[in-house]
Predicted model as a PDB file, atoms N, CA, C, CB and O in Angstrom, pLDDT in the B-factor column:
MODEL        1                                                                  
ATOM      1  N   MET A   1       0.682  -1.356   0.284  1.00 81.00           N  
ATOM      2  CA  MET A   1      -0.042  -0.431   0.104  1.00 81.00           C  
ATOM      3  C   MET A   1       0.939   1.366   0.029  1.00 81.00           C  
ATOM      4  CB  MET A   1      -1.131  -0.743   1.330  1.00 81.00           C  
ATOM      5  O   MET A   1       2.000   1.625   0.597  1.00 81.00           O  
ATOM      6  N   GLN A   2       0.317   2.062  -0.632  1.00 85.00           N  
ATOM      7  CA  GLN A   2       1.020   3.362  -0.749  1.00 85.00           C  
ATOM      8  C   GLN A   2      -0.072   4.470  -0.622  1.00 85.00           C  
ATOM      9  CB  GLN A   2       1.837   3.480  -2.165  1.00 85.00           C  
ATOM     10  O   GLN A   2      -1.210   4.566  -1.081  1.00 85.00           O  
ATOM     11  N   TYR A   3       1.014   5.601   0.497  1.00 90.00           N  
ATOM     12  CA  TYR A   3      -0.629   6.533   0.567  1.00 90.00           C  
ATOM     13  C   TYR A   3       0.377   7.968  -0.387  1.00 90.00           C  
ATOM     14  CB  TYR A   3      -1.530   7.159   3.044  1.00 90.00           C  
ATOM     15  O   TYR A   3       1.414   8.003  -1.051  1.00 90.00           O  
ATOM     16  N   VAL A   4      -0.943   9.232   0.170  1.00 91.00           N  
ATOM     17  CA  VAL A   4      -0.635   9.968  -0.990  1.00 91.00           C  
ATOM     18  C   VAL A   4      -1.347  11.499  -0.512  1.00 91.00           C  
ATOM     19  CB  VAL A   4      -1.313   9.163  -2.488  1.00 91.00           C  
ATOM     20  O   VAL A   4      -2.557  11.576  -0.296  1.00 91.00           O  
ATOM     21  N   GLU A   5      -0.422  12.689  -0.384  1.00 91.00           N  
ATOM     22  CA  GLU A   5      -0.910  13.411   0.910  1.00 91.00           C  
ATOM     23  C   GLU A   5      -1.217  14.627   0.032  1.00 91.00           C  
ATOM     24  CB  GLU A   5       0.265  13.645   2.336  1.00 91.00           C  
ATOM     25  O   GLU A   5      -0.683  14.756  -1.070  1.00 91.00           O  
ATOM     26  N   ILE A   6      -2.299  15.738   0.656  1.00 91.00           N  
ATOM     27  CA  ILE A   6      -2.828  16.739  -0.388  1.00 91.00           C  
ATOM     28  C   ILE A   6      -1.970  17.557   0.646  1.00 91.00           C  
ATOM     29  CB  ILE A   6      -4.693  17.068  -0.787  1.00 91.00           C  
ATOM     30  O   ILE A   6      -1.558  17.055   1.692  1.00 91.00           O  
ATOM     31  N   LYS A   7      -1.787  18.564   0.355  1.00 89.00           N  
ATOM     32  CA  LYS A   7      -1.468  19.661   1.295  1.00 89.00           C  
ATOM     33  C   LYS A   7      -2.676  20.723   0.635  1.00 89.00           C  
ATOM     34  CB  LYS A   7       0.372  20.249   1.216  1.00 89.00           C  
ATOM     35  O   LYS A   7      -3.487  20.566  -0.278  1.00 89.00           O  
ATOM     36  N   PRO A   8      -2.331  22.062   1.709  1.00 87.00           N  
ATOM     37  CA  PRO A   8      -3.637  22.879   1.539  1.00 87.00           C  
ATOM     38  C   PRO A   8      -3.405  23.635   0.107  1.00 87.00           C  
ATOM     39  CB  PRO A   8      -3.898  24.049   2.902  1.00 87.00           C  
ATOM     40  O   PRO A   8      -4.365  23.975  -0.584  1.00 87.00           O  
ATOM     41  N   GLU A   9      -1.903  23.894  -0.323  1.00 88.00           N  
ATOM     42  CA  GLU A   9      -1.800  24.832  -1.341  1.00 88.00           C  
ATOM     43  C   GLU A   9      -2.109  24.020  -2.376  1.00 88.00           C  
ATOM     44  CB  GLU A   9      -0.527  25.557  -1.480  1.00 88.00           C  
ATOM     45  O   GLU A   9      -2.326  24.506  -3.486  1.00 88.00           O  
ATOM     46  N   GLY A  10      -2.174  22.580  -2.133  1.00 86.00           N  
ATOM     47  CA  GLY A  10      -3.067  21.712  -3.800  1.00 86.00           C  
ATOM     48  C   GLY A  10      -1.914  20.699  -3.873  1.00 86.00           C  
ATOM     49  O   GLY A  10      -2.055  19.918  -4.815  1.00 86.00           O  
ATOM     50  N   ASN A  11      -0.999  20.534  -3.260  1.00 91.00           N  
ATOM     51  CA  ASN A  11       0.504  20.119  -3.658  1.00 91.00           C  
ATOM     52  C   ASN A  11       0.223  18.590  -3.684  1.00 91.00           C  
ATOM     53  CB  ASN A  11       1.858  20.621  -2.463  1.00 91.00           C  
ATOM     54  O   ASN A  11       0.270  18.507  -2.457  1.00 91.00           O  
ATOM     55  N   THR A  12       0.005  17.491  -4.016  1.00 92.00           N  
ATOM     56  CA  THR A  12       0.118  16.233  -3.824  1.00 92.00           C  
ATOM     57  C   THR A  12       1.024  15.699  -4.751  1.00 92.00           C  
ATOM     58  CB  THR A  12      -1.046  15.646  -3.843  1.00 92.00           C  
ATOM     59  O   THR A  12       1.371  15.864  -5.920  1.00 92.00           O  
ATOM     60  N   TYR A  13       1.476  14.415  -2.980  1.00 89.00           N  
ATOM     61  CA  TYR A  13       2.765  13.794  -3.511  1.00 89.00           C  
ATOM     62  C   TYR A  13       2.584  12.432  -2.973  1.00 89.00           C  
ATOM     63  CB  TYR A  13       4.212  14.525  -3.016  1.00 89.00           C  
ATOM     64  O   TYR A  13       1.515  12.126  -2.445  1.00 89.00           O  
ATOM     65  N   ASN A  14       3.660  11.511  -3.082  1.00 91.00           N  
ATOM     66  CA  ASN A  14       3.594  10.164  -2.491  1.00 91.00           C  
ATOM     67  C   ASN A  14       4.493  10.291  -1.330  1.00 91.00           C  
ATOM     68  CB  ASN A  14       4.027   8.975  -3.483  1.00 91.00           C  
ATOM     69  O   ASN A  14       5.682  10.552  -1.148  1.00 91.00           O  
ATOM     70  N   THR A  15       3.428   9.998  -0.593  1.00 90.00           N  
ATOM     71  CA  THR A  15       4.629   9.922   0.611  1.00 90.00           C  
ATOM     72  C   THR A  15       4.655   8.303   1.160  1.00 90.00           C  
ATOM     73  CB  THR A  15       4.184  11.121   2.131  1.00 90.00           C  
ATOM     74  O   THR A  15       4.731   8.153   2.379  1.00 90.00           O  
ATOM     75  N   GLY A  16       4.614   7.464   0.561  1.00 85.00           N  
ATOM     76  CA  GLY A  16       5.505   6.430   0.549  1.00 85.00           C  
ATOM     77  C   GLY A  16       4.806   4.913   0.964  1.00 85.00           C  
ATOM     78  O   GLY A  16       3.732   4.623   0.437  1.00 85.00           O  
ATOM     79  N   TYR A  17       5.462   3.943   1.939  1.00 87.00           N  
ATOM     80  CA  TYR A  17       4.786   3.213   2.799  1.00 87.00           C  
ATOM     81  C   TYR A  17       3.945   3.062   3.549  1.00 87.00           C  
ATOM     82  CB  TYR A  17       5.100   3.007   3.181  1.00 87.00           C  
ATOM     83  O   TYR A  17       2.939   2.381   3.349  1.00 87.00           O  
ATOM     84  N   ALA A  18       4.282   3.828   4.795  1.00 90.00           N  
ATOM     85  CA  ALA A  18       4.108   4.268   6.276  1.00 90.00           C  
ATOM     86  C   ALA A  18       4.498   6.212   6.663  1.00 90.00           C  
ATOM     87  CB  ALA A  18       5.376   3.092   7.205  1.00 90.00           C  
ATOM     88  O   ALA A  18       5.126   6.726   7.589  1.00 90.00           O  
ATOM     89  N   PRO A  19       4.001   6.631   5.832  1.00 91.00           N  
ATOM     90  CA  PRO A  19       4.129   8.192   6.401  1.00 91.00           C  
ATOM     91  C   PRO A  19       3.218   8.710   7.429  1.00 91.00           C  
ATOM     92  CB  PRO A  19       3.932   9.178   5.301  1.00 91.00           C  
ATOM     93  O   PRO A  19       3.021   9.911   7.241  1.00 91.00           O  
ATOM     94  N   TYR A  20       2.584   8.240   8.459  1.00 90.00           N  
ATOM     95  CA  TYR A  20       2.538   7.945   9.653  1.00 90.00           C  
ATOM     96  C   TYR A  20       3.256   8.126  10.778  1.00 90.00           C  
ATOM     97  CB  TYR A  20       2.443   7.149   9.605  1.00 90.00           C  
ATOM     98  O   TYR A  20       3.056   8.846  11.757  1.00 90.00           O  
ATOM     99  N   LEU A  21       4.224   7.285  10.473  1.00 92.00           N  
ATOM    100  CA  LEU A  21       5.286   7.340  11.264  1.00 92.00           C  
ATOM    101  C   LEU A  21       6.110   8.343  11.466  1.00 92.00           C  
ATOM    102  CB  LEU A  21       5.899   6.575  11.012  1.00 92.00           C  
ATOM    103  O   LEU A  21       6.982   8.325  12.335  1.00 92.00           O  
ATOM    104  N   ASN A  22       5.822   9.652  10.384  1.00 88.00           N  
ATOM    105  CA  ASN A  22       6.462  10.978  10.539  1.00 88.00           C  
ATOM    106  C   ASN A  22       5.463  11.617  11.036  1.00 88.00           C  
ATOM    107  CB  ASN A  22       7.041  11.661   9.348  1.00 88.00           C  
ATOM    108  O   ASN A  22       5.244  12.509  10.216  1.00 88.00           O  
ATOM    109  N   TYR A  23       4.596  11.721  12.021  1.00 89.00           N  
ATOM    110  CA  TYR A  23       3.601  12.319  12.194  1.00 89.00           C  
ATOM    111  C   TYR A  23       3.727  12.711  13.445  1.00 89.00           C  
ATOM    112  CB  TYR A  23       2.571  11.709  11.886  1.00 89.00           C  
ATOM    113  O   TYR A  23       4.551  12.227  14.222  1.00 89.00           O  
ATOM    114  N   ARG A  24       3.008  13.514  13.695  1.00 90.00           N  
ATOM    115  CA  ARG A  24       3.831  13.985  15.346  1.00 90.00           C  
ATOM    116  C   ARG A  24       1.445  14.044  16.310  1.00 90.00           C  
ATOM    117  CB  ARG A  24       5.380  16.978  15.078  1.00 90.00           C  
ATOM    118  O   ARG A  24       0.337  14.406  15.916  1.00 90.00           O  
ATOM    119  N   PRO A  25       1.914  13.564  17.297  1.00 89.00           N  
ATOM    120  CA  PRO A  25       0.449  13.699  18.186  1.00 89.00           C  
ATOM    121  C   PRO A  25      -0.281  14.941  17.949  1.00 89.00           C  
ATOM    122  CB  PRO A  25       0.674  13.685  19.822  1.00 89.00           C  
ATOM    123  O   PRO A  25       0.435  15.847  17.522  1.00 89.00           O  
ATOM    124  N   LEU A  26      -1.325  15.181  18.085  1.00 84.00           N  
ATOM    125  CA  LEU A  26      -1.570  16.662  18.383  1.00 84.00           C  
ATOM    126  C   LEU A  26      -1.139  17.360  19.555  1.00 84.00           C  
ATOM    127  CB  LEU A  26      -2.833  16.884  18.390  1.00 84.00           C  
ATOM    128  O   LEU A  26      -0.608  16.891  20.562  1.00 84.00           O  
ATOM    129  N   THR A  27      -1.402  18.395  19.323  1.00 86.00           N  
ATOM    130  CA  THR A  27      -0.796  19.309  20.960  1.00 86.00           C  
ATOM    131  C   THR A  27      -1.964  19.493  22.013  1.00 86.00           C  
ATOM    132  CB  THR A  27      -0.208  21.215  20.633  1.00 86.00           C  
ATOM    133  O   THR A  27      -2.878  18.669  22.036  1.00 86.00           O  
ATOM    134  N   ASN A  28      -1.948  20.223  22.607  1.00 84.00           N  
ATOM    135  CA  ASN A  28      -3.046  20.403  23.496  1.00 84.00           C  
ATOM    136  C   ASN A  28      -4.082  21.427  23.034  1.00 84.00           C  
ATOM    137  CB  ASN A  28      -2.531  20.784  24.796  1.00 84.00           C  
ATOM    138  O   ASN A  28      -5.214  21.384  23.515  1.00 84.00           O  
ATOM    139  N   GLU A  29      -3.722  22.415  22.054  1.00 81.00           N  
ATOM    140  CA  GLU A  29      -3.985  23.874  21.748  1.00 81.00           C  
ATOM    141  C   GLU A  29      -4.696  22.978  20.159  1.00 81.00           C  
ATOM    142  CB  GLU A  29      -2.239  25.305  21.693  1.00 81.00           C  
ATOM    143  O   GLU A  29      -5.782  23.313  19.686  1.00 81.00           O  
ATOM    144  N   GLU A  30      -4.165  22.289  19.786  1.00 80.00           N  
ATOM    145  CA  GLU A  30      -4.749  21.474  18.397  1.00 80.00           C  
ATOM    146  C   GLU A  30      -6.020  20.535  18.644  1.00 80.00           C  
ATOM    147  CB  GLU A  30      -3.516  20.405  17.760  1.00 80.00           C  
ATOM    148  O   GLU A  30      -6.887  20.195  17.838  1.00 80.00           O  
ATOM    149  N   LYS A  31      -5.895  20.259  19.819  1.00 80.00           N  
ATOM    150  CA  LYS A  31      -7.298  18.653  20.238  1.00 80.00           C  
ATOM    151  C   LYS A  31      -8.454  19.634  20.739  1.00 80.00           C  
ATOM    152  CB  LYS A  31      -6.762  17.083  22.088  1.00 80.00           C  
ATOM    153  O   LYS A  31      -9.510  19.075  21.034  1.00 80.00           O  
ATOM    154  N   GLY A  32      -8.416  20.558  20.829  1.00 77.00           N  
ATOM    155  CA  GLY A  32      -9.853  21.493  21.195  1.00 77.00           C  
ATOM    156  C   GLY A  32     -10.515  21.510  19.653  1.00 77.00           C  
ATOM    157  O   GLY A  32      -9.941  21.455  18.565  1.00 77.00           O  
ATOM    158  N   PHE A  33     -11.931  21.607  19.972  1.00 73.00           N  
ATOM    159  CA  PHE A  33     -12.458  21.220  18.921  1.00 73.00           C  
ATOM    160  C   PHE A  33     -12.747  22.604  17.766  1.00 73.00           C  
ATOM    161  CB  PHE A  33     -13.708  20.430  19.439  1.00 73.00           C  
ATOM    162  O   PHE A  33     -13.220  22.590  16.630  1.00 73.00           O  
ATOM    163  N   VAL A  34     -12.352  23.489  18.428  1.00 77.00           N  
ATOM    164  CA  VAL A  34     -12.810  24.888  17.550  1.00 77.00           C  
ATOM    165  C   VAL A  34     -11.501  24.722  16.552  1.00 77.00           C  
ATOM    166  CB  VAL A  34     -12.878  26.709  18.613  1.00 77.00           C  
ATOM    167  O   VAL A  34     -11.603  25.243  15.442  1.00 77.00           O  
ATOM    168  N   PHE A  35     -10.410  24.101  16.848  1.00 77.00           N  
ATOM    169  CA  PHE A  35      -9.207  23.766  16.026  1.00 77.00           C  
ATOM    170  C   PHE A  35      -9.314  22.902  14.727  1.00 77.00           C  
ATOM    171  CB  PHE A  35      -8.307  23.081  16.888  1.00 77.00           C  
ATOM    172  O   PHE A  35      -8.835  23.060  13.604  1.00 77.00           O  
ATOM    173  N   VAL A  36     -10.147  21.890  15.297  1.00 78.00           N  
ATOM    174  CA  VAL A  36     -10.765  20.627  13.835  1.00 78.00           C  
ATOM    175  C   VAL A  36     -11.711  21.533  13.266  1.00 78.00           C  
ATOM    176  CB  VAL A  36     -11.797  18.818  14.335  1.00 78.00           C  
ATOM    177  O   VAL A  36     -11.728  21.815  12.068  1.00 78.00           O  
ATOM    178  N   GLU A  37     -12.601  22.050  14.230  1.00 81.00           N  
ATOM    179  CA  GLU A  37     -13.901  22.983  12.756  1.00 81.00           C  
ATOM    180  C   GLU A  37     -13.226  23.164  12.225  1.00 81.00           C  
ATOM    181  CB  GLU A  37     -14.871  24.398  12.709  1.00 81.00           C  
ATOM    182  O   GLU A  37     -13.033  22.531  11.187  1.00 81.00           O  
ATOM    183  N   LYS A  38     -12.226  24.452  12.762  1.00 82.00           N  
ATOM    184  CA  LYS A  38     -11.834  25.465  11.378  1.00 82.00           C  
ATOM    185  C   LYS A  38     -10.705  24.475   9.945  1.00 82.00           C  
ATOM    186  CB  LYS A  38     -10.577  27.161  12.259  1.00 82.00           C  
ATOM    187  O   LYS A  38     -10.450  24.544   8.743  1.00 82.00           O  
ATOM    188  N   VAL A  39     -10.441  23.804  10.926  1.00 79.00           N  
ATOM    189  CA  VAL A  39      -9.376  23.017   9.145  1.00 79.00           C  
ATOM    190  C   VAL A  39     -11.012  22.514   8.793  1.00 79.00           C  
ATOM    191  CB  VAL A  39      -7.526  20.926   9.385  1.00 79.00           C  
ATOM    192  O   VAL A  39     -11.315  22.958   7.685  1.00 79.00           O  
ATOM    193  N   LEU A  40     -11.722  22.017   9.181  1.00 80.00           N  
ATOM    194  CA  LEU A  40     -12.593  21.374   7.889  1.00 80.00           C  
ATOM    195  C   LEU A  40     -13.570  22.652   7.209  1.00 80.00           C  
ATOM    196  CB  LEU A  40     -13.776  19.928   8.538  1.00 80.00           C  
ATOM    197  O   LEU A  40     -14.090  22.680   6.094  1.00 80.00           O  
ATOM    198  N   GLU A  41     -13.594  23.172   7.760  1.00 84.00           N  
ATOM    199  CA  GLU A  41     -14.113  24.726   6.745  1.00 84.00           C  
ATOM    200  C   GLU A  41     -13.440  25.410   5.772  1.00 84.00           C  
ATOM    201  CB  GLU A  41     -14.294  25.931   7.512  1.00 84.00           C  
ATOM    202  O   GLU A  41     -13.932  26.225   4.992  1.00 84.00           O  
ATOM    203  N   GLU A  42     -11.868  24.921   5.864  1.00 85.00           N  
ATOM    204  CA  GLU A  42     -11.017  25.381   4.637  1.00 85.00           C  
ATOM    205  C   GLU A  42     -11.390  25.429   3.734  1.00 85.00           C  
ATOM    206  CB  GLU A  42     -10.125  24.902   4.304  1.00 85.00           C  
ATOM    207  O   GLU A  42     -11.953  24.337   3.814  1.00 85.00           O  
ATOM    208  N   PHE A  43     -11.649  25.780   2.714  1.00 82.00           N  
ATOM    209  CA  PHE A  43     -12.311  25.439   1.413  1.00 82.00           C  
ATOM    210  C   PHE A  43     -11.382  24.381   0.561  1.00 82.00           C  
ATOM    211  CB  PHE A  43     -12.556  26.851   0.541  1.00 82.00           C  
ATOM    212  O   PHE A  43     -11.995  23.618  -0.185  1.00 82.00           O  
ATOM    213  N   TRP A  44      -9.390  24.237   0.638  1.00 81.00           N  
ATOM    214  CA  TRP A  44      -9.284  22.867   0.372  1.00 81.00           C  
ATOM    215  C   TRP A  44      -9.905  21.557   0.636  1.00 81.00           C  
ATOM    216  CB  TRP A  44      -8.476  22.716   0.656  1.00 81.00           C  
ATOM    217  O   TRP A  44      -9.875  20.473   0.054  1.00 81.00           O  
ATOM    218  N   PHE A  45     -10.609  22.106   1.940  1.00 79.00           N  
ATOM    219  CA  PHE A  45     -10.543  20.480   2.584  1.00 79.00           C  
ATOM    220  C   PHE A  45     -12.203  20.053   1.895  1.00 79.00           C  
ATOM    221  CB  PHE A  45     -10.421  20.385   4.912  1.00 79.00           C  
ATOM    222  O   PHE A  45     -12.599  18.913   1.648  1.00 79.00           O  
ATOM    223  N   ARG A  46     -12.891  21.230   1.718  1.00 80.00           N  
ATOM    224  CA  ARG A  46     -14.237  20.784   0.792  1.00 80.00           C  
ATOM    225  C   ARG A  46     -14.371  19.841  -0.919  1.00 80.00           C  
ATOM    226  CB  ARG A  46     -14.867  22.309   0.487  1.00 80.00           C  
ATOM    227  O   ARG A  46     -15.215  19.130  -1.464  1.00 80.00           O  
ATOM    228  N   GLU A  47     -12.828  20.440  -1.295  1.00 83.00           N  
ATOM    229  CA  GLU A  47     -12.349  19.677  -2.657  1.00 83.00           C  
ATOM    230  C   GLU A  47     -13.096  18.124  -2.922  1.00 83.00           C  
ATOM    231  CB  GLU A  47     -10.557  19.417  -2.521  1.00 83.00           C  
ATOM    232  O   GLU A  47     -14.058  18.064  -2.157  1.00 83.00           O  
ATOM    233  N   ASP A  48     -12.994  17.003  -3.645  1.00 89.00           N  
ATOM    234  CA  ASP A  48     -12.987  16.002  -3.663  1.00 89.00           C  
ATOM    235  C   ASP A  48     -11.726  15.370  -3.401  1.00 89.00           C  
ATOM    236  CB  ASP A  48     -13.504  15.791  -4.548  1.00 89.00           C  
ATOM    237  O   ASP A  48     -11.214  14.901  -4.417  1.00 89.00           O  
ATOM    238  N   LEU A  49     -11.140  15.232  -2.451  1.00 89.00           N  
ATOM    239  CA  LEU A  49      -9.832  14.890  -2.323  1.00 89.00           C  
ATOM    240  C   LEU A  49      -9.793  13.541  -2.918  1.00 89.00           C  
ATOM    241  CB  LEU A  49      -9.329  14.970  -0.909  1.00 89.00           C  
ATOM    242  O   LEU A  49      -8.916  13.320  -3.753  1.00 89.00           O  
ATOM    243  N   GLU A  50     -10.510  12.740  -2.644  1.00 90.00           N  
ATOM    244  CA  GLU A  50     -10.577  11.186  -2.965  1.00 90.00           C  
ATOM    245  C   GLU A  50     -10.359  11.243  -4.243  1.00 90.00           C  
ATOM    246  CB  GLU A  50     -11.900  10.364  -2.652  1.00 90.00           C  
ATOM    247  O   GLU A  50      -9.703  10.376  -4.821  1.00 90.00           O  
ATOM    248  N   ALA A  51     -10.874  12.256  -4.835  1.00 92.00           N  
ATOM    249  CA  ALA A  51     -10.630  11.821  -6.439  1.00 92.00           C  
ATOM    250  C   ALA A  51      -9.430  12.303  -6.944  1.00 92.00           C  
ATOM    251  CB  ALA A  51     -11.719  12.363  -7.450  1.00 92.00           C  
ATOM    252  O   ALA A  51      -8.883  11.835  -7.942  1.00 92.00           O  
ATOM    253  N   LYS A  52      -8.909  13.440  -6.127  1.00 92.00           N  
ATOM    254  CA  LYS A  52      -7.545  13.963  -6.825  1.00 92.00           C  
ATOM    255  C   LYS A  52      -6.529  13.102  -5.852  1.00 92.00           C  
ATOM    256  CB  LYS A  52      -7.267  15.912  -6.753  1.00 92.00           C  
ATOM    257  O   LYS A  52      -5.348  13.422  -5.983  1.00 92.00           O  
ATOM    258  N   ALA A  53      -6.703  12.450  -5.254  1.00 91.00           N  
ATOM    259  CA  ALA A  53      -5.399  11.494  -4.558  1.00 91.00           C  
ATOM    260  C   ALA A  53      -5.675  10.069  -5.580  1.00 91.00           C  
ATOM    261  CB  ALA A  53      -5.656  11.058  -2.374  1.00 91.00           C  
ATOM    262  O   ALA A  53      -4.690   9.351  -5.756  1.00 91.00           O  
ATOM    263  N   LYS A  54      -6.813   9.717  -6.155  1.00 91.00           N  
ATOM    264  CA  LYS A  54      -6.857   8.789  -7.141  1.00 91.00           C  
ATOM    265  C   LYS A  54      -5.877   9.006  -8.127  1.00 91.00           C  
ATOM    266  CB  LYS A  54      -8.070   8.733  -7.693  1.00 91.00           C  
ATOM    267  O   LYS A  54      -4.928   8.320  -8.506  1.00 91.00           O  
ATOM    268  N   SER A  55      -6.421  10.395  -8.549  1.00 91.00           N  
ATOM    269  CA  SER A  55      -5.959   9.978  -9.932  1.00 91.00           C  
ATOM    270  C   SER A  55      -4.238  11.018 -10.218  1.00 91.00           C  
ATOM    271  CB  SER A  55      -7.534  10.490 -11.260  1.00 91.00           C  
ATOM    272  O   SER A  55      -3.884  11.401 -11.333  1.00 91.00           O  
ATOM    273  N   TYR A  56      -3.452  11.265  -8.936  1.00 91.00           N  
ATOM    274  CA  TYR A  56      -2.544  11.746  -8.579  1.00 91.00           C  
ATOM    275  C   TYR A  56      -1.826  10.093  -9.159  1.00 91.00           C  
ATOM    276  CB  TYR A  56      -2.597  12.458  -6.986  1.00 91.00           C  
ATOM    277  O   TYR A  56      -1.121   9.814 -10.129  1.00 91.00           O  
ATOM    278  N   ALA A  57      -2.629   8.939  -7.616  1.00 89.00           N  
ATOM    279  CA  ALA A  57      -1.695   7.768  -7.953  1.00 89.00           C  
ATOM    280  C   ALA A  57      -1.464   7.136  -8.925  1.00 89.00           C  
ATOM    281  CB  ALA A  57      -1.829   6.960  -7.432  1.00 89.00           C  
ATOM    282  O   ALA A  57      -0.368   6.679  -9.248  1.00 89.00           O  
ATOM    283  N   ILE A  58      -3.053   6.990  -9.822  1.00 88.00           N  
ATOM    284  CA  ILE A  58      -2.555   6.572 -11.336  1.00 88.00           C  
ATOM    285  C   ILE A  58      -1.715   7.472 -12.276  1.00 88.00           C  
ATOM    286  CB  ILE A  58      -3.750   6.314 -12.153  1.00 88.00           C  
ATOM    287  O   ILE A  58      -0.978   6.983 -13.132  1.00 88.00           O  
ATOM    288  N   ALA A  59      -1.808   8.373 -12.149  1.00 89.00           N  
ATOM    289  CA  ALA A  59      -0.377   8.443 -13.046  1.00 89.00           C  
ATOM    290  C   ALA A  59       0.821   8.871 -12.078  1.00 89.00           C  
ATOM    291  CB  ALA A  59      -0.475   9.686 -14.387  1.00 89.00           C  
ATOM    292  O   ALA A  59       1.255   9.989 -12.359  1.00 89.00           O  
ATOM    293  N   HIS A  60       1.172   8.525 -11.484  1.00 88.00           N  
ATOM    294  CA  HIS A  60       2.908   8.834 -10.589  1.00 88.00           C  
ATOM    295  C   HIS A  60       3.123   7.427  -9.360  1.00 88.00           C  
ATOM    296  CB  HIS A  60       2.824  10.902  -9.284  1.00 88.00           C  
ATOM    297  O   HIS A  60       4.068   7.312  -8.580  1.00 88.00           O  
ATOM    298  N   LEU A  61       1.930   6.476  -9.507  1.00 86.00           N  
ATOM    299  CA  LEU A  61       3.037   5.927  -8.399  1.00 86.00           C  
ATOM    300  C   LEU A  61       3.321   4.425  -8.882  1.00 86.00           C  
ATOM    301  CB  LEU A  61       2.387   5.931  -6.631  1.00 86.00           C  
ATOM    302  O   LEU A  61       2.577   4.155  -9.826  1.00 86.00           O  
ATOM    303  N   PRO A  62       3.754   3.880  -8.702  1.00 76.00           N  
ATOM    304  CA  PRO A  62       4.079   2.555  -9.253  1.00 76.00           C  
ATOM    305  C   PRO A  62       2.777   1.501  -9.531  1.00 76.00           C  
ATOM    306  CB  PRO A  62       5.091   1.901  -8.209  1.00 76.00           C  
ATOM    307  O   PRO A  62       1.880   1.332  -8.705  1.00 76.00           O  
ATOM    308  N   ASN A  63       2.848   0.748 -11.001  1.00 69.00           N  
ATOM    309  CA  ASN A  63       1.538  -0.550 -10.511  1.00 69.00           C  
ATOM    310  C   ASN A  63       1.912  -1.121 -10.280  1.00 69.00           C  
ATOM    311  CB  ASN A  63       0.603  -1.262 -11.077  1.00 69.00           C  
ATOM    312  O   ASN A  63       2.816  -1.716 -10.866  1.00 69.00           O  
ATOM    313  N   ILE A  64       1.504  -1.301  -9.363  1.00 57.00           N  
ATOM    314  CA  ILE A  64       1.765  -2.507  -8.489  1.00 57.00           C  
ATOM    315  C   ILE A  64       0.701  -4.038  -8.792  1.00 57.00           C  
ATOM    316  CB  ILE A  64       1.496  -1.869  -6.849  1.00 57.00           C  
ATOM    317  O   ILE A  64       0.770  -5.071  -8.125  1.00 57.00           O  
ATOM    318  N   PHE A  65      -0.328  -3.763 -10.090  1.00 53.00           N  
ATOM    319  CA  PHE A  65      -1.021  -4.768 -10.577  1.00 53.00           C  
ATOM    320  C   PHE A  65      -0.639  -5.093 -11.817  1.00 53.00           C  
ATOM    321  CB  PHE A  65      -2.255  -4.554 -10.538  1.00 53.00           C  
ATOM    322  O   PHE A  65      -1.274  -5.722 -12.663  1.00 53.00           O  
ATOM    323  N   LYS A  66       0.791  -4.477 -11.899  1.00 56.00           N  
ATOM    324  CA  LYS A  66       1.238  -4.093 -13.538  1.00 56.00           C  
ATOM    325  C   LYS A  66       2.026  -6.119 -13.945  1.00 56.00           C  
ATOM    326  CB  LYS A  66       3.091  -2.134 -13.545  1.00 56.00           C  
ATOM    327  O   LYS A  66       2.270  -6.578 -15.061  1.00 56.00           O  
ATOM    328  N   ASN A  67       2.229  -6.922 -12.388  1.00 51.00           N  
ATOM    329  CA  ASN A  67       2.467  -8.321 -13.233  1.00 51.00           C  
ATOM    330  C   ASN A  67       1.604  -9.163 -12.205  1.00 51.00           C  
ATOM    331  CB  ASN A  67       4.320  -8.942 -13.448  1.00 51.00           C  
ATOM    332  O   ASN A  67       1.805 -10.319 -11.835  1.00 51.00           O  
ATOM    333  N   SER A  68       1.120  -8.746 -12.030  1.00 48.00           N  
ATOM    334  CA  SER A  68      -0.361  -9.514 -10.794  1.00 48.00           C  
ATOM    335  C   SER A  68      -1.029 -10.710 -11.657  1.00 48.00           C  
ATOM    336  CB  SER A  68      -2.090  -8.077 -10.359  1.00 48.00           C  
ATOM    337  O   SER A  68      -1.297 -11.772 -11.095  1.00 48.00           O  
ATOM    338  N   SER A  69      -1.360 -10.466 -13.394  1.00 49.00           N  
ATOM    339  CA  SER A  69      -1.694 -11.258 -13.814  1.00 49.00           C  
ATOM    340  C   SER A  69      -1.036 -12.739 -14.465  1.00 49.00           C  
ATOM    341  CB  SER A  69      -2.177 -10.618 -14.292  1.00 49.00           C  
ATOM    342  O   SER A  69      -1.555 -13.634 -15.132  1.00 49.00           O  
ATOM    343  N   LYS A  70       0.833 -12.465 -13.752  1.00 48.00           N  
ATOM    344  CA  LYS A  70       1.473 -13.651 -14.179  1.00 48.00           C  
ATOM    345  C   LYS A  70       0.929 -14.999 -13.202  1.00 48.00           C  
ATOM    346  CB  LYS A  70       3.142 -13.367 -14.072  1.00 48.00           C  
ATOM    347  O   LYS A  70       1.367 -16.130 -13.412  1.00 48.00           O  
TER     348      LYS A  70                                                      
ENDMDL                                                                          
END                                                                             
């Protein structure tokens, strides 16, 4: 499995097999509902992120199914 990350600026890129290992826990300030609510209301978060991630993966990630029919 490979992961795709989309930044608020619209940049999409391959984050590899385990990007979550580089993430950090939320700070106490970030744990507040107000912070989460603000992020969810940002315009870029309302886009069809799944479609954007799939499109990027199809175009840029190695085709893991290429040799699966052998």
